[in-house]
BALOBA-1460 file (C-alpha; in Angstrom, 3 decimals):
// residues 264
<rec num="1" residu="m" x="17.532" y="-9.148" z="37.924"/>
<rec num="2" residu="s" x="20.686" y="-6.810" z="37.088"/>
<rec num="3" residu="a" x="20.411" y="-3.637" z="35.008"/>
<rec num="4" residu="g" x="21.272" y="-4.319" z="31.224"/>
<rec num="5" residu="r" x="20.589" y="-8.132" z="31.712"/>
<rec num="6" residu="p" x="18.762" y="-9.974" z="28.934"/>
<rec num="7" residu="p" x="16.075" y="-11.710" z="30.535"/>
<rec num="8" residu="h" x="16.360" y="-15.613" z="31.099"/>
<rec num="9" residu="g" x="14.802" y="-17.485" z="28.333"/>
<rec num="10" residu="r" x="14.926" y="-14.738" z="25.667"/>
<rec num="11" residu="i" x="16.350" y="-15.794" z="22.140"/>
<rec num="12" residu="g" x="18.521" y="-12.795" z="21.532"/>
<rec num="13" residu="y" x="20.933" y="-14.414" z="18.691"/>
<rec num="14" residu="l" x="20.386" y="-15.689" z="15.476"/>
<rec num="15" residu="e" x="22.683" y="-17.740" z="13.253"/>
<rec num="16" residu="l" x="21.386" y="-18.455" z="9.830"/>
<rec num="17" residu="p" x="23.216" y="-20.950" z="7.327"/>
<rec num="18" residu="a" x="23.914" y="-19.289" z="3.966"/>
<rec num="19" residu="l" x="25.679" y="-20.439" z="1.010"/>
<rec num="20" residu="d" x="26.096" y="-16.328" z="-0.553"/>
<rec num="21" residu="v" x="26.648" y="-13.791" z="2.211"/>
<rec num="22" residu="a" x="25.910" y="-11.215" z="0.165"/>
<rec num="23" residu="r" x="22.855" y="-12.515" z="-1.502"/>
<rec num="24" residu="s" x="20.929" y="-13.802" z="1.547"/>
<rec num="25" residu="a" x="21.956" y="-10.169" z="3.219"/>
<rec num="26" residu="a" x="20.326" y="-8.881" z="0.460"/>
<rec num="27" residu="f" x="17.108" y="-11.083" z="0.705"/>
<rec num="28" residu="y" x="16.504" y="-10.042" z="4.452"/>
<rec num="29" residu="e" x="17.166" y="-6.478" z="4.277"/>
<rec num="30" residu="a" x="14.981" y="-5.964" z="0.672"/>
<rec num="31" residu="v" x="11.945" y="-8.451" z="2.100"/>
<rec num="32" residu="f" x="11.981" y="-7.787" z="5.730"/>
<rec num="33" residu="g" x="14.119" y="-4.882" z="5.983"/>
<rec num="34" residu="w" x="17.189" y="-5.862" z="8.061"/>
<rec num="35" residu="s" x="19.579" y="-3.759" z="8.841"/>
<rec num="36" residu="v" x="22.972" y="-5.955" z="7.339"/>
<rec num="37" residu="e" x="26.801" y="-5.264" z="7.049"/>
<rec num="38" residu="p" x="27.790" y="-8.240" z="4.494"/>
<rec num="39" residu="a" x="31.049" y="-7.500" z="4.913"/>
<rec num="40" residu="h" x="30.993" y="-8.731" z="8.672"/>
<rec num="41" residu="g" x="27.676" y="-11.283" z="7.670"/>
<rec num="42" residu="s" x="25.463" y="-9.412" z="10.452"/>
<rec num="43" residu="f" x="22.243" y="-8.499" z="10.995"/>
<rec num="44" residu="e" x="20.051" y="-6.423" z="13.112"/>
<rec num="45" residu="a" x="16.621" y="-7.213" z="13.253"/>
<rec num="46" residu="p" x="13.515" y="-5.577" z="15.571"/>
<rec num="47" residu="g" x="14.757" y="-7.292" z="18.993"/>
<rec num="48" residu="m" x="17.385" y="-9.966" z="17.544"/>
<rec num="49" residu="i" x="20.940" y="-9.713" z="16.256"/>
<rec num="50" residu="g" x="22.814" y="-12.559" z="14.300"/>
<rec num="51" residu="r" x="24.824" y="-13.630" z="11.567"/>
<rec num="52" residu="w" x="25.255" y="-15.385" z="8.361"/>
<rec num="53" residu="s" x="27.180" y="-18.184" z="8.223"/>
<rec num="54" residu="t" x="28.668" y="-20.627" z="5.480"/>
<rec num="55" residu="e" x="29.779" y="-23.198" z="7.776"/>
<rec num="56" residu="r" x="26.199" y="-24.339" z="8.489"/>
<rec num="57" residu="p" x="24.100" y="-26.175" z="5.970"/>
<rec num="58" residu="p" x="20.736" y="-24.714" z="5.410"/>
<rec num="59" residu="a" x="18.063" y="-26.760" z="6.631"/>
<rec num="60" residu="a" x="14.538" y="-26.454" z="4.350"/>
<rec num="61" residu="g" x="12.289" y="-28.994" z="5.940"/>
<rec num="62" residu="a" x="13.775" y="-30.165" z="9.037"/>
<rec num="63" residu="g" x="14.501" y="-28.593" z="12.845"/>
<rec num="64" residu="p" x="12.968" y="-25.372" z="14.245"/>
<rec num="65" residu="l" x="11.138" y="-23.119" z="11.946"/>
<rec num="66" residu="v" x="11.891" y="-19.166" z="12.747"/>
<rec num="67" residu="w" x="8.480" y="-16.972" z="12.236"/>
<rec num="68" residu="i" x="9.311" y="-13.581" z="10.901"/>
<rec num="69" residu="d" x="6.532" y="-10.952" z="11.404"/>
<rec num="70" residu="a" x="6.020" y="-8.851" z="8.101"/>
<rec num="71" residu="d" x="3.763" y="-6.293" z="6.919"/>
<rec num="72" residu="g" x="1.449" y="-6.691" z="3.524"/>
<rec num="73" residu="l" x="1.001" y="-9.978" z="2.822"/>
<rec num="74" residu="g" x="0.564" y="-10.143" z="-1.130"/>
<rec num="75" residu="p" x="4.181" y="-7.363" z="-1.186"/>
<rec num="76" residu="t" x="6.143" y="-9.629" z="1.156"/>
<rec num="77" residu="l" x="5.764" y="-12.694" z="-1.280"/>
<rec num="78" residu="q" x="6.626" y="-10.505" z="-4.337"/>
<rec num="79" residu="r" x="9.949" y="-9.059" z="-2.507"/>
<rec num="80" residu="v" x="10.662" y="-13.044" z="-1.575"/>
<rec num="81" residu="e" x="10.494" y="-13.801" z="-5.407"/>
<rec num="82" residu="r" x="11.899" y="-11.192" z="-6.287"/>
<rec num="83" residu="h" x="15.071" y="-11.406" z="-4.373"/>
<rec num="84" residu="g" x="15.727" y="-15.343" z="-4.966"/>
<rec num="85" residu="g" x="13.132" y="-16.816" z="-2.379"/>
<rec num="86" residu="t" x="10.985" y="-19.327" z="-2.885"/>
<rec num="87" residu="v" x="7.090" y="-19.583" z="-2.196"/>
<rec num="88" residu="v" x="5.983" y="-22.347" z="-0.220"/>
<rec num="89" residu="g" x="2.488" y="-23.574" z="-0.923"/>
<rec num="90" residu="r" x="-0.271" y="-21.434" z="-0.156"/>
<rec num="91" residu="p" x="-0.697" y="-18.471" z="3.235"/>
<rec num="92" residu="q" x="-3.009" y="-20.385" z="5.676"/>
<rec num="93" residu="l" x="-5.130" y="-18.066" z="7.660"/>
<rec num="94" residu="d" x="-4.747" y="-18.121" z="11.548"/>
<rec num="95" residu="g" x="-7.736" y="-18.085" z="13.813"/>
<rec num="96" residu="d" x="-8.793" y="-14.696" z="12.046"/>
<rec num="97" residu="e" x="-5.628" y="-13.080" z="13.367"/>
<rec num="98" residu="r" x="-2.541" y="-13.735" z="10.707"/>
<rec num="99" residu="w" x="-1.381" y="-15.110" z="7.958"/>
<rec num="100" residu="l" x="0.978" y="-17.571" z="7.821"/>
<rec num="101" residu="v" x="2.731" y="-19.098" z="5.133"/>
<rec num="102" residu="e" x="6.282" y="-20.301" z="4.907"/>
<rec num="103" residu="v" x="9.229" y="-19.992" z="2.550"/>
<rec num="104" residu="d" x="12.205" y="-20.701" z="1.262"/>
<rec num="105" residu="d" x="15.664" y="-18.285" z="1.401"/>
<rec num="106" residu="p" x="18.081" y="-17.750" z="-1.746"/>
<rec num="107" residu="a" x="20.361" y="-20.735" z="0.603"/>
<rec num="108" residu="g" x="17.443" y="-22.772" z="0.872"/>
<rec num="109" residu="n" x="16.381" y="-22.376" z="4.471"/>
<rec num="110" residu="r" x="12.522" y="-22.724" z="4.954"/>
<rec num="111" residu="i" x="11.326" y="-19.552" z="7.468"/>
<rec num="112" residu="g" x="7.816" y="-18.644" z="8.050"/>
<rec num="113" residu="v" x="6.414" y="-15.406" z="7.466"/>
<rec num="114" residu="a" x="3.917" y="-13.748" z="9.422"/>
<rec num="115" residu="v" x="1.282" y="-10.784" z="8.313"/>
<rec num="116" residu="a" x="-1.524" y="-9.484" z="10.741"/>
<rec num="117" residu="v" x="-4.940" y="-9.360" z="9.351"/>
<rec num="118" residu="r" x="-6.068" y="-6.112" z="7.865"/>
<rec num="119" residu="a" x="-9.500" y="-4.639" z="8.220"/>
<rec num="120" residu="p" x="-11.329" y="-4.155" z="5.192"/>
<rec num="121" residu="q" x="-10.508" y="-1.296" z="3.126"/>
<rec num="122" residu="s" x="-12.494" y="0.387" z="0.270"/>
<rec num="123" residu="q" x="-10.724" y="0.240" z="-3.004"/>
<rec num="124" residu="t" x="-12.388" y="2.451" z="-5.086"/>
<rec num="125" residu="l" x="-12.203" y="1.438" z="-9.173"/>
<rec num="126" residu="l" x="-13.441" y="3.868" z="-11.888"/>
<rec num="127" residu="a" x="-14.496" y="3.010" z="-15.337"/>
<rec num="128" residu="v" x="-12.985" y="5.914" z="-17.502"/>
<rec num="129" residu="a" x="-12.716" y="5.816" z="-21.458"/>
<rec num="130" residu="d" x="-8.790" y="6.366" z="-21.224"/>
<rec num="131" residu="v" x="-6.900" y="4.845" z="-18.508"/>
<rec num="132" residu="e" x="-3.513" y="6.484" z="-18.800"/>
<rec num="133" residu="a" x="-5.053" y="9.833" z="-19.299"/>
<rec num="134" residu="s" x="-6.973" y="9.709" z="-16.133"/>
<rec num="135" residu="s" x="-3.788" y="7.950" z="-14.268"/>
<rec num="136" residu="r" x="-1.879" y="10.874" z="-15.188"/>
<rec num="137" residu="w" x="-4.822" y="13.375" z="-14.142"/>
<rec num="138" residu="y" x="-4.506" y="11.368" z="-10.936"/>
<rec num="139" residu="r" x="-1.085" y="11.237" z="-10.263"/>
<rec num="140" residu="e" x="-0.568" y="15.304" z="-11.017"/>
<rec num="141" residu="l" x="-3.426" y="16.269" z="-9.050"/>
<rec num="142" residu="l" x="-2.649" y="14.054" z="-5.798"/>
<rec num="143" residu="g" x="0.939" y="13.103" z="-6.350"/>
<rec num="144" residu="l" x="0.320" y="9.480" z="-6.513"/>
<rec num="145" residu="r" x="2.116" y="6.436" z="-8.065"/>
<rec num="146" residu="s" x="1.505" y="4.084" z="-10.605"/>
<rec num="147" residu="d" x="1.587" y="0.620" z="-9.359"/>
<rec num="148" residu="h" x="0.449" y="-1.035" z="-12.757"/>
<rec num="149" residu="g" x="0.256" y="0.696" z="-15.891"/>
<rec num="150" residu="g" x="-0.902" y="0.455" z="-19.328"/>
<rec num="151" residu="p" x="-3.913" y="1.201" z="-21.289"/>
<rec num="152" residu="h" x="-6.494" y="-0.814" z="-19.703"/>
<rec num="153" residu="y" x="-5.848" y="-1.324" z="-16.124"/>
<rec num="154" residu="e" x="-4.200" y="0.722" z="-13.463"/>
<rec num="155" residu="r" x="-3.501" y="0.926" z="-9.414"/>
<rec num="156" residu="l" x="-2.605" y="4.401" z="-7.907"/>
<rec num="157" residu="l" x="-0.599" y="4.295" z="-4.665"/>
<rec num="158" residu="a" x="-0.044" y="6.715" z="-2.005"/>
<rec num="159" residu="g" x="3.106" y="5.627" z="-0.367"/>
<rec num="160" residu="g" x="2.368" y="1.416" z="-0.181"/>
<rec num="161" residu="t" x="-1.279" y="2.088" z="0.185"/>
<rec num="162" residu="l" x="-3.892" y="1.449" z="-3.015"/>
<rec num="163" residu="v" x="-6.138" y="4.401" z="-3.156"/>
<rec num="164" residu="l" x="-7.850" y="4.049" z="-6.423"/>
<rec num="165" residu="q" x="-8.282" y="1.498" z="-9.473"/>
<rec num="166" residu="l" x="-9.354" y="2.798" z="-12.513"/>
<rec num="167" residu="h" x="-10.153" y="0.387" z="-15.889"/>
<rec num="168" residu="d" x="-11.123" y="1.155" z="-19.615"/>
<rec num="169" residu="r" x="-15.076" y="0.321" z="-19.768"/>
<rec num="170" residu="e" x="-14.798" y="-0.670" z="-23.234"/>
<rec num="171" residu="v" x="-12.186" y="-3.537" z="-22.184"/>
<rec num="172" residu="h" x="-14.313" y="-6.764" z="-21.339"/>
<rec num="173" residu="h" x="-11.311" y="-9.103" z="-19.603"/>
<rec num="174" residu="d" x="-13.517" y="-11.851" z="-17.804"/>
<rec num="175" residu="h" x="-15.910" y="-9.489" z="-16.333"/>
<rec num="176" residu="g" x="-17.825" y="-7.772" z="-19.107"/>
<rec num="177" residu="r" x="-18.201" y="-4.354" z="-19.534"/>
<rec num="178" residu="i" x="-18.028" y="-2.157" z="-16.520"/>
<rec num="179" residu="g" x="-20.617" y="0.893" z="-16.333"/>
<rec num="180" residu="s" x="-22.609" y="2.657" z="-18.749"/>
<rec num="181" residu="g" x="-20.151" y="5.368" z="-18.889"/>
<rec num="182" residu="p" x="-20.802" y="9.463" z="-18.898"/>
<rec num="183" residu="e" x="-22.750" y="9.462" z="-22.017"/>
<rec num="184" residu="a" x="-25.519" y="7.419" z="-20.932"/>
<rec num="185" residu="a" x="-25.546" y="9.214" z="-17.725"/>
<rec num="186" residu="a" x="-25.760" y="12.486" z="-19.909"/>
<rec num="187" residu="d" x="-28.484" y="11.279" z="-21.820"/>
<rec num="188" residu="a" x="-30.708" y="10.339" z="-18.582"/>
<rec num="189" residu="g" x="-29.881" y="14.065" z="-17.547"/>
<rec num="190" residu="r" x="-27.550" y="12.911" z="-14.673"/>
<rec num="191" residu="p" x="-23.692" y="13.166" z="-13.750"/>
<rec num="192" residu="a" x="-21.121" y="10.179" z="-14.199"/>
<rec num="193" residu="g" x="-21.236" y="8.373" z="-11.151"/>
<rec num="194" residu="d" x="-24.577" y="9.918" z="-10.010"/>
<rec num="195" residu="g" x="-24.587" y="9.289" z="-6.279"/>
<rec num="196" residu="v" x="-21.015" y="8.108" z="-6.038"/>
<rec num="197" residu="l" x="-18.181" y="10.548" z="-4.691"/>
<rec num="198" residu="v" x="-14.877" y="9.865" z="-4.841"/>
<rec num="199" residu="w" x="-13.379" y="10.687" z="-2.036"/>
<rec num="200" residu="f" x="-9.796" y="11.972" z="-0.750"/>
<rec num="201" residu="g" x="-9.340" y="12.511" z="2.832"/>
<rec num="202" residu="e" x="-6.532" y="13.460" z="5.288"/>
<rec num="203" residu="v" x="-4.817" y="15.234" z="2.232"/>
<rec num="204" residu="a" x="-1.936" y="17.124" z="4.064"/>
<rec num="205" residu="d" x="-0.716" y="19.131" z="0.579"/>
<rec num="206" residu="f" x="-4.519" y="20.460" z="0.087"/>
<rec num="207" residu="d" x="-3.166" y="24.060" z="-0.203"/>
<rec num="208" residu="a" x="-0.405" y="22.124" z="-3.167"/>
<rec num="209" residu="v" x="-3.551" y="20.352" z="-4.747"/>
<rec num="210" residu="l" x="-5.728" y="23.160" z="-4.875"/>
<rec num="211" residu="q" x="-2.834" y="24.934" z="-7.219"/>
<rec num="212" residu="r" x="-3.053" y="21.480" z="-9.266"/>
<rec num="213" residu="a" x="-6.349" y="21.455" z="-9.797"/>
<rec num="214" residu="t" x="-6.141" y="25.217" z="-11.194"/>
<rec num="215" residu="a" x="-3.568" y="24.093" z="-13.584"/>
<rec num="216" residu="l" x="-5.192" y="21.062" z="-15.126"/>
<rec num="217" residu="g" x="-7.986" y="23.401" z="-15.768"/>
<rec num="218" residu="a" x="-10.381" y="20.652" z="-13.346"/>
<rec num="219" residu="p" x="-14.339" y="22.075" z="-13.574"/>
<rec num="220" residu="v" x="-15.008" y="22.844" z="-10.131"/>
<rec num="221" residu="v" x="-18.682" y="22.135" z="-8.765"/>
<rec num="222" residu="l" x="-17.664" y="23.285" z="-5.228"/>
<rec num="223" residu="g" x="-14.796" y="25.395" z="-4.389"/>
<rec num="224" residu="p" x="-12.367" y="25.580" z="-1.412"/>
<rec num="225" residu="h" x="-14.430" y="25.941" z="1.907"/>
<rec num="226" residu="r" x="-14.483" y="25.007" z="5.313"/>
<rec num="227" residu="n" x="-16.251" y="21.533" z="6.939"/>
<rec num="228" residu="p" x="-18.445" y="22.639" z="8.911"/>
<rec num="229" residu="p" x="-18.783" y="26.402" z="7.679"/>
<rec num="230" residu="g" x="-16.979" y="28.618" z="10.298"/>
<rec num="231" residu="g" x="-18.394" y="29.526" z="13.413"/>
<rec num="232" residu="a" x="-20.641" y="25.998" z="13.155"/>
<rec num="233" residu="g" x="-18.075" y="24.464" z="15.601"/>
<rec num="234" residu="n" x="-15.483" y="21.760" z="14.716"/>
<rec num="235" residu="g" x="-16.973" y="18.840" z="13.756"/>
<rec num="236" residu="p" x="-14.323" y="17.182" z="11.359"/>
<rec num="237" residu="a" x="-12.505" y="20.759" z="10.665"/>
<rec num="238" residu="h" x="-11.228" y="20.493" z="7.278"/>
<rec num="239" residu="r" x="-11.639" y="22.318" z="4.256"/>
<rec num="240" residu="e" x="-12.698" y="20.573" z="1.057"/>
<rec num="241" residu="l" x="-12.662" y="21.087" z="-3.220"/>
<rec num="242" residu="w" x="-15.496" y="19.555" z="-5.006"/>
<rec num="243" residu="i" x="-14.216" y="19.397" z="-8.485"/>
<rec num="244" residu="t" x="-14.860" y="17.012" z="-11.883"/>
<rec num="245" residu="d" x="-11.982" y="14.015" z="-13.489"/>
<rec num="246" residu="p" x="-11.588" y="14.108" z="-16.971"/>
<rec num="247" residu="d" x="-14.471" y="11.256" z="-17.254"/>
<rec num="248" residu="g" x="-16.880" y="13.653" z="-14.885"/>
<rec num="249" residu="y" x="-16.719" y="11.719" z="-11.866"/>
<rec num="250" residu="t" x="-17.319" y="13.767" z="-8.882"/>
<rec num="251" residu="v" x="-13.622" y="14.332" z="-7.087"/>
<rec num="252" residu="v" x="-13.316" y="15.986" z="-3.244"/>
<rec num="253" residu="v" x="-10.533" y="16.604" z="-1.622"/>
<rec num="254" residu="a" x="-10.032" y="16.994" z="1.956"/>
<rec num="255" residu="s" x="-7.701" y="18.444" z="3.968"/>
<rec num="256" residu="t" x="-6.501" y="16.542" z="7.298"/>
<rec num="257" residu="d" x="-9.380" y="16.466" z="10.091"/>
<rec num="258" residu="g" x="-8.543" y="19.245" z="12.565"/>
<rec num="259" residu="e" x="-6.610" y="21.241" z="10.020"/>
<rec num="260" residu="a" x="-9.294" y="24.433" z="9.940"/>
<rec num="261" residu="y" x="-9.671" y="23.448" z="13.844"/>
<rec num="262" residu="e" x="-11.239" y="26.941" z="15.432"/>
<rec num="263" residu="p" x="-10.101" y="26.956" z="18.893"/>
<rec num="264" residu="r" x="-12.812" y="28.064" z="21.774"/>
């Protein structure tokens, strides 16, 4: 095969029907991250280039179906609807490997979205007395971002990853009261969340977190220390800070594993 020649049988160019090129370009850029040039009606996707054409009628339910890989099922479907698309039916699990769901783009073209199944992830939820105050505290301490807001419930993200949920312990919603609260724990002579640590690992800006914890006046359970202690091998070889949050939960912040590595 000559150098630079595409392999035989590869799909290398895609022409998508459009009613409004600018609107379709905005949709595919927002939902799938394609590089678009609306003025020329062209795009570049991973392993593929193409263009939008107003000369071809959109195809809603006939002909070949193009499947596009995406990261994150829920966020992708939300972007589809926010940017003029329509989700068609419920996502279906394909062999425990991927989620498949069909959507219509703003022009009415039917396309498929494929999202790889992720391993189960820890999604800690804390019952707190003041959701908005706790949200501010954790956002200030760790630089997290609110993904919900409000006085009853909060989701806090690092990048696009959910790392903490907060729920007002007195708001029942459809599940009843959550937890007995720090008051009951104190009456029993135990700290809030006895036996549970709210652990944040792989924190790259550990030194900045130390400063923010001091500024927040967070009570210290264990000051900054190496795990394991110096001279005791490397293990995780990170530093830790143990503090308590406004509701009395023990919070551990750990630097990146290996950050305190000791060469032999």
